[in-house]
N, C-alpha and C positions, 0 to 999 in steps of 0.2 A: 320714309322719318315722313311726307306727307301725309302716308297714307294711317303714320302710326293712330294717330288723333279719333279720326272719326269712327276702326277701327275698335279702340278702346272704347271711347260711347258709347258705341252698339254693343259690346258687353257691358258695360252700366247699365244701360238698360234692360237689357232682355234677364238682367240677373235679379233687377227691381219685382216686390209685386201689380199686383197691378196698379195696388190705389197711390202706390209712389211715382206711374205709372203717368198715371191722373193729373197727379198735385204738381207732378215736373210741366206738365202738357198747358194746367192751366195758370201758371206762375208763367210762362211765356205768353199766353193769349191773353192773363194780365197789361203786357210792356208791352205787347202790342195796337190789343186793342180789336173789337171786333165790328163796333158798327152796328149795334142790334137797333131792333127796336120790341118796343114795348105795349101790348093793346092788352087795352083793360072795359071788359064787358057789364052789362050790362042786363041782364036777362042774352038778352040775341040784339041787342042793339052798340053797337061803339059806340066807349063815350069819354075815354084819352086814350091818345095815344104820345106817347113820347120816346123820339129818335135818338140816335147817333150814342148808344146805349154805349158803356164801354165791357160793366159783365152787370149779370145784379149778387151780390152777397147778400149770406144767407147770415143772420147779426149770433154774435158768438154772446154767451151770459157771458157774466160781471166776471168770476173767474177762467174761465176760456172754457170749460169744456162740455162744456151742450147745447148747441144748436136755442135760441128760442123760434119761437113761429112766425117770423115777420122776414122777406125779407130788404133790402135796400138795394139801390142806387143812384148814377147820376145821366139826368139825360135833357131831352130841352125836347120841355111840352108843346108838342105838333098839334095848335089851337087847333086851326083847318081842315087837319089831316091830309100833308099834303106829302109826306113824306120829306119836305126842305125844309130845311130852314129862315123862317122868314120874319122881316124887322118885326120887334116887338118878342117873339119867339125865344122864354130864356134858357137857359142849363137850371133846371130843378132839382134834390134832391128830395125822394121821394123817398115812401115806404105798402109794401102790400103782406096783408097779411096772409098767413099762409091756413087760416080758415077758412076767410070767406068771401079772396078777390077773382074772378074763372078773371081768370086771365091768358097770353098767348105771348110766349119772351122767341124772336127769330131774326134770325138777318138779316140787314137792309137789304132790298129788291136795290134799292139806286142804286 
């Protein structure tokens, strides 16, 4: 009986489409968090760093049927860019344009 649940779960996941499996994976990741880092560049220069980001989300239209051209999230603005939350650094909401912001999002190296 204790093996029935894992076998059943595997069977259900095997029958899902790749997109359904990705949504399931993202929902678990949204619940557990990823502790990501977002670096924003201007040319070759790093101008902003956000740390401890759970996820970047794509904005949805008001009707919820189409994606908008920006992403958003919450993270700590790492003003001295040392990958640590220092006194005075706060968690902020941010938005990134899909058209003009060169950025790299990655898991925290620390």
